[in-house]
C-alpha positions in Angstrom: 64.3 105.0 72.9 64.8 102.8 76.2 67.9 104.0 78.2 70.8 106.3 77.7 74.0 105.9 79.5 74.7 108.6 81.7 76.9 109.6 84.2 76.5 110.9 87.9 73.4 113.0 88.7 74.9 117.1 89.1 71.7 118.7 87.4 71.4 122.2 87.3 69.6 125.3 85.4 70.8 127.5 82.7 70.8 130.2 84.6 73.2 128.3 87.5 76.7 127.0 86.6 79.3 125.6 88.8 82.4 127.4 89.5 84.8 126.8 86.2 87.3 125.0 86.2 90.2 123.8 83.3 90.5 120.1 84.1 92.5 117.6 81.6 95.8 115.9 81.6 98.3 116.8 78.6 97.3 115.3 75.3 93.1 115.1 76.7 90.3 117.6 76.1 90.7 120.6 78.0 87.1 120.1 80.1 85.6 123.5 81.2 83.5 122.6 84.2 80.9 125.3 84.3 77.6 122.6 84.2 74.3 124.1 82.8 71.0 122.0 82.1 69.7 122.1 78.6 66.9 120.3 76.4 68.8 117.3 73.9 67.6 117.0 70.6 69.1 113.3 69.5 70.4 113.0 65.7 72.2 109.6 63.5 75.3 109.4 63.8 75.4 110.5 59.5 74.1 113.7 60.8 77.1 114.8 63.4 77.4 118.1 64.1 80.5 120.7 64.5 80.4 124.4 65.9 80.6 126.9 63.3 77.7 125.3 61.1 74.7 126.4 60.3 71.6 123.9 59.3 67.6 124.3 59.1 65.8 121.3 61.0 62.2 120.6 60.2 60.5 120.0 63.5 56.7 118.4 64.0 56.7 116.2 66.5 54.9 117.4 69.7 57.4 116.6 71.7 59.8 118.7 69.9 58.0 121.6 69.4 57.3 121.3 72.8 61.5 121.3 72.9 61.6 124.3 70.3 59.3 126.3 73.1 61.1 125.9 75.6 64.2 126.4 74.7 63.6 129.9 73.2 61.6 130.8 76.6 63.5 129.3 78.9 67.2 128.4 77.5 68.1 131.5 75.8 67.5 129.9 72.4 69.9 127.2 73.5 69.8 123.2 73.5 72.5 120.0 73.0 72.9 118.4 69.6 73.8 115.0 70.5 74.6 111.7 68.4 73.0 108.9 69.6 74.4 105.8 68.9 73.0 102.2 70.1 75.3 99.9 72.6 73.1 96.8 72.3 71.3 95.4 75.0 71.1 96.9 79.0 72.5 94.6 81.6 71.0 96.6 84.4 67.5 96.1 83.4 64.9 96.1 86.6 62.9 93.5 84.1 65.5 91.4 83.5 63.9 92.0 79.5 67.5 93.2 78.4 65.9 96.7 77.0 68.3 98.3 74.1 70.7 101.1 75.7 72.5 103.8 73.8 75.1 106.3 74.3 75.5 110.3 73.4 78.4 111.3 71.6 80.0 114.3 70.0 77.7 117.0 71.3 77.2 120.2 70.2 76.0 123.2 71.7 73.1 124.5 69.3 71.7 127.7 69.3 68.3 128.9 66.9 68.9 131.7 64.9 65.3 131.8 63.3 62.5 129.8 63.4 59.6 130.0 61.0 56.2 128.7 61.5 55.2 126.3 58.8 51.7 124.8 58.1 53.0 121.5 59.8 55.5 122.5 62.0 58.7 124.4 61.5 61.6 125.0 59.8 64.0 126.0 62.6 67.6 127.5 61.7 70.4 126.6 64.2 73.8 127.4 65.0 76.8 124.9 66.2 78.4 126.8 69.2 80.9 124.3 70.9 81.3 120.8 72.2 80.0 119.6 75.2 79.9 116.0 76.7 77.3 114.8 78.6 77.0 114.7 82.5 74.3 113.5 83.6 70.2 112.8 82.4 67.5 114.8 83.9 64.5 114.1 82.1 63.5 111.2 79.4 59.5 112.6 78.6 58.8 114.3 76.8 61.7 115.3 75.6 65.3 114.7 76.9 67.2 117.2 79.3 70.9 117.3 80.2 73.4 118.8 82.7 76.0 119.5 80.4 80.1 120.8 80.1 82.1 122.7 77.8 85.3 120.5 75.7 87.7 122.2 74.2 91.2 122.0 72.6 94.3 122.4 74.6 96.3 125.9 74.7 98.1 125.0 71.7 102.0 124.6 72.2 103.4 126.2 69.4 101.2 129.6 68.5 103.2 130.4 66.0 102.8 127.3 63.6 98.8 127.6 64.6 98.6 131.1 62.9 101.1 130.1 60.1 98.7 126.8 59.4 95.0 129.1 59.4 96.6 132.2 57.1 97.0 128.9 54.6 93.5 127.5 55.2 92.0 130.5 55.0 93.4 131.5 51.6 92.3 128.3 50.2 88.6 128.7 51.6 88.4 132.0 50.4 89.4 130.3 46.9 86.8 127.7 47.8 84.1 130.2 48.2 84.7 132.1 45.3 84.4 129.3 43.2 81.0 128.6 45.0 79.2 132.1 44.3 79.7 131.5 40.4 78.3 127.5 41.0 75.2 129.9 43.1 75.0 131.9 40.4 74.6 129.9 37.7 72.1 127.7 39.0 70.5 129.7 41.3 66.8 129.2 42.7 64.1 131.6 42.2 62.5 130.1 45.2 64.1 128.6 48.7 62.4 125.5 48.7 62.2 125.4 53.0 60.8 128.6 53.2 58.9 129.0 50.0 60.3 132.7 49.8 62.6 134.1 47.0 66.0 134.4 46.8 67.6 137.4 47.5 71.2 138.6 46.2 72.7 138.5 49.8 70.7 135.3 50.2 72.5 134.0 47.2 76.3 134.7 48.5 75.8 133.0 51.7 76.9 129.6 51.3 77.3 127.5 54.4 81.0 128.1 54.3 81.0 132.0 54.5 77.9 131.5 57.2 80.3 129.7 59.0 83.9 131.9 59.1 81.8 135.0 59.4 80.8 133.5 62.8 84.2 132.1 63.2 86.3 135.0 63.4 83.5 136.9 65.5 82.2 134.9 67.7 78.7 135.0 69.9 77.4 138.3 70.2 76.9 137.9 73.9 78.0 136.1 77.3 75.3 133.6 77.8 77.1 130.6 75.9 80.2 132.6 76.4 82.0 129.5 78.4 81.3 127.1 75.9 82.7 129.0 72.8 86.2 127.6 71.3 89.1 130.3 70.8 89.2 131.8 67.1 91.6 130.0 66.3 89.6 126.5 66.9 86.5 127.6 65.3 88.2 128.5 62.2 89.5 124.9 62.4 85.6 123.6 62.3 84.5 126.4 59.5 86.1 124.4 56.5 84.1 121.2 57.6 81.2 122.6 55.9 78.9 121.5 52.8 79.9 122.5 49.2 77.6 122.7 46.1 76.6 119.5 44.2 78.8 117.5 46.4 78.5 113.9 45.4 77.6 111.2 47.9 81.6 110.4 48.3 82.3 114.0 49.3 79.1 114.3 51.4 80.5 110.7 52.9 84.1 111.9 53.1 82.7 115.4 54.8 81.2 112.9 58.2 84.6 111.5 57.8 86.6 114.8 58.7 83.8 116.1 60.4 83.9 112.4 63.0 87.9 113.4 63.2 87.4 117.0 63.9 85.1 116.3 66.8 87.7 113.9 68.8 91.1 115.6 67.9 92.6 117.4 70.9 94.2 119.9 69.7 94.0 122.8 67.1 96.9 122.2 65.6 96.6 118.3 64.8 92.8 119.1 63.5 94.3 121.8 61.2 96.9 119.8 59.6 93.9 116.9 59.0 91.4 120.2 57.5 94.0 121.5 55.1 94.6 119.2 52.8 91.0 118.3 52.8 90.8 122.3 51.7 92.6 121.5 49.0 90.9 118.3 47.5 87.6 120.5 48.1 89.2 123.6 45.9 90.0 121.2 43.3 86.9 119.6 42.5 85.1 123.0 42.9 87.4 124.0 40.5 86.8 121.2 38.4 82.7 121.6 38.8 82.8 125.4 37.9 84.8 123.9 34.6 82.5 121.8 33.4 79.8 124.8 33.8 81.3 126.9 31.7 81.6 124.5 29.1 77.7 123.7 29.5 78.3 120.1 30.8 
């Protein structure tokens, strides 16, 4: 990585914050100006991470293990999960060689929830907290650091419509969860492939969707990241966008497209209207897989 597009410098530590203010014209994101500095972990566009989601990272490079140690030691287990996209040759290179520049997009504040040390590196379970925007890069080596601000949906004008849409979505997602359990029970792994430990009954019930819904309903247990946690309604609108058991490549691509839309959506109701039919598609697909499983096909 040679260069990233950056904004004006406004560096602050995790313990320091600027005055909070809600910024943004109608029809835009509500940007909360509490600025903190965090380590950043870059990913490709195919790995967009959304609030409420969890995933396991296998970190083994020295620089990323150093990032992990600093995140856990200085930043209350928080870091910025960012997507890096190439922009082509840079135009302001001092050496005139036109080295590649990159754009940091689709930022998500993430928390390290569990670390399992491995023979090579570590398996790290992370949780998406809320959308963020990078303000200014403050460090490039040995790993990226940047100041960030929180991005949140505009306050919905039609709260009744949001509530009704959420009720319907939660019913659909509960049906998806019930069907996923049937698939997992049939295909239950004896040993977890990441942690090499026996899979418990509780773990069997904890699908990515169930974990996302539980967190979305409760939020964060402390106030360290409070300014970055979306509303309950916004969290639940993201919770539907989780990987499901036995997803085909086409379904995985569809999930990525829905996540991209969700990260760009400007209000909760807009996202819910898009997520609802997607959830219905997942429900139909999962029901078909359960039916095939019952026939031993």
